[in-house]
N, C-alpha and C positions, 0 to 999 in steps of 0.2 A: 136330136138336132139342136136343141137348146144348149146342150152341153158343149157341142163343138163351137157354137157361136160364143159362148161364155169363155171357152178356152182361147179362142182367137182374140177376143177382147183383152183377156188378161195377158196374153203374150204380146199384143200390139202396144199396150200402154207403156210397158217398160222400154221398149225400143224407141218410142216417140220421146219419152223422157230422156233417154240416153242421147238421142239426137239433139235435143235442146241443150243438154249439158255440154256436148261437144261443140255445138254452135256458139254457146256463151263463152266457152273457154277459148275458142278461136277468135271471137270478137275481142276478148281481153288481151290476147296475144297481139292482135293487130293494133289495138289501141295503145298498148305498151310500146310497141315498135314505133308507132307514129309519134308518141311522146318523146321517145329517145331521139328520133330524127329531128324533132322540133328543137329539143334542147341542144343537140349537136350543132344545128344550124345557127341557133342563137349564140352559142359560144364562138363559133367561127366569125359571125357577124361582129360580135363584140371585140374579138381579136383584131379584125381589120380596122374597126373604128379606133381602137387604142393605138394601133400603128400609125393611122392617119393623124391622130392628135399629137403623137410624139414627133412626127415630121413637121407638123405645124409649130410645135413648141421650139424645135431646133431652128426653124426659119425665123421666128420672132426673136430668138436669142441672138442669131447672127445680125438681124436688123438692129437690135439694141446695141450690140457691140460696135456696129458701124456708126450709129448715132453718137455713142460715147466718144469714139475716135474723132468724129466731126466736131463735137463740143470742145474736146481738148485742143484741136487744131485752131478753132476760132478763138479760144481763150489765150493763146500764146501771145506773149508781149511783143514779139517781133511782128506778128501779123497785125496787132492793134496799132503799133507804131507806123507800119506801112500804110494802113487804112487812114490814119490821122494825117500823114503827110500827103498821100496821093488823092484820096477822095475828099477830105475836109480841108486840104491845103494849110495844114498847121505846120509851124516851124518850132525848132528848139529855141527857147528864149536866150537872148544874148546877155541880159542882165536881170537881176532880181531887185524888187523894190519892197521894202518892209515898211509897214505903216504901224505906228504906235498910237494907241488911244489912251489918253491919260484920265478920262472921266468915265464913270460908269453910268449906264442909263438909269432913269428914274425908276423904272419897273424892270429889274433884271429878270431874265428868263430863268427857268429852272436849270437849264443846261449851264448857264453862266454861274449860277449859285453853286452848282455842283463843281464846276471848274475852280471856283474860288474857295471851295471847302466849307461853304456856309451850310447851315442846316436849312433844308427846304421846308417852308411852312405851308400848311394847308389851311383852308378857311376854317376848319374845325379847331386848329391850333390858335388862331387869332382871337376868336370870340367864344365865350363860354356857351355850352349847350343849354337848352331849355330846362333840363333837369338840374343842372348846376345852379341856374338862376333860382329855380323853385326851392332847392335845398338851402341856398343862402337866405332866401326870404323867410323860410320856415325857421331857420336858426335865429335870425334877427327877431322874428315874432316870438320865439320861445324865450329869448333873453329879456325882451321888454315886458313880458307878463309876470 
């Protein structure tokens, strides 16, 4: 009787082990398929998002072109002249008056100096720096000794 029980146990253990292996293999297959489905869904979702972003990019490019056309229209000289006449009530001058100035100001601006071709002086150009003064003092001191 003990032999028959031992035989049953020895036969039942491999079958249980085989069942666990089949179950583990099945779980791996299901897990792999779930992973494949998740990746496929992610790829599809990313594709839809890329398509939506491309449509958005095309929309903003059209908007940009429309704004550039509006800027070009607003910069046209004919439109500016029409605005000056109608909205600002400006008129074309009938005569021109030229004013000649014979004297220069006491403190000419840098723009005026540039127009006259003069060299523009900076405060550093007009007075010696402290190290120049120190060097000159040391030179005088060296000569006197």
